[in-house]
C-alpha positions in Angstrom: 0.0 0.0 0.0 1.3 3.4 -1.0 0.6 6.5 1.1 0.2 9.7 -1.0 2.0 12.8 0.1 0.0 16.0 0.5 -0.1 18.1 -2.7 2.3 20.8 -1.2 4.8 18.2 0.2 8.2 18.2 -1.5 10.2 15.0 -1.8 13.9 15.7 -2.7 16.9 13.5 -2.9 20.2 14.7 -1.4 21.3 16.4 -4.6 18.0 18.2 -5.0 17.9 19.3 -1.4 21.5 20.6 -1.7 20.6 22.6 -4.8 17.4 24.0 -3.2 19.1 25.1 0.0 22.7 25.9 -1.0 24.0 29.0 0.7 20.8 29.5 2.7 20.6 30.2 6.4 18.9 27.3 8.1 17.4 26.9 11.5 16.8 23.9 13.8 13.1 23.3 13.9 12.7 23.1 17.7 9.6 21.9 19.6 6.8 24.5 19.9 7.3 26.6 23.0 11.1 26.3 22.9 12.9 29.6 23.0 14.9 30.4 19.9 18.7 30.7 20.2 21.4 32.1 18.0 23.0 28.6 18.2 19.9 27.2 16.3 21.1 28.9 13.0 23.6 27.5 10.6 24.6 27.8 7.0 24.1 24.7 4.9 27.2 23.1 3.6 26.3 19.7 2.3 23.6 17.1 2.2 24.0 13.3 2.2 21.9 10.2 2.6 21.2 8.4 5.9 19.1 5.3 6.4 16.4 7.4 8.0 16.5 10.3 5.4 18.7 13.1 4.5 21.7 14.2 6.6 22.4 18.0 6.4 25.9 19.3 7.3 26.3 23.0 8.2 28.5 25.5 9.8 27.1 26.7 13.1 27.4 29.8 15.3 30.6 28.6 16.9 32.2 28.1 13.4 32.0 24.3 13.9 30.5 21.8 11.5 27.5 19.8 12.7 25.0 17.3 11.2 21.3 17.0 11.5 18.5 15.1 9.8 16.8 17.3 7.2 13.4 16.7 8.8 14.6 18.6 11.9 15.8 21.7 10.0 14.3 24.3 7.7 15.1 27.5 6.0 15.0 30.5 8.3 12.2 33.0 7.6 13.0 36.7 6.9 11.9 37.6 10.5 14.2 34.9 11.9 17.1 36.1 9.8 16.6 39.6 11.1 16.4 38.3 14.7 19.7 36.3 14.2 21.5 39.4 12.7 20.4 41.5 15.7 21.6 38.8 18.1 25.0 38.9 16.5 25.2 42.7 16.2 27.8 44.4 18.4 26.3 46.6 21.1 25.8 50.2 20.2 28.4 52.6 21.7 27.2 54.8 24.5 26.6 58.4 23.4 29.2 60.8 24.6 28.1 63.2 27.3 28.4 66.9 26.4 30.8 68.8 28.6 
């Protein structure tokens, strides 16, 4: 028996997933209610196969390479990208006091 995927579901092999997401900022898809962290973001580097699906390799916040199953990551939204950029922005300098 074959189960049909929903019409909007996308089934990609490793090569297709790599092409679709190359150079994109990805985010770990945490459980609902889990607070977002700058450590959840990474830039996708490679995609390979794994017995349970696709294995995504990326460079994380600490400049280290990590691996995750593709089902637990997704592209970051525009709002998440802005949040991540703000989290990495250096603090604004204090305004100088007039003498």
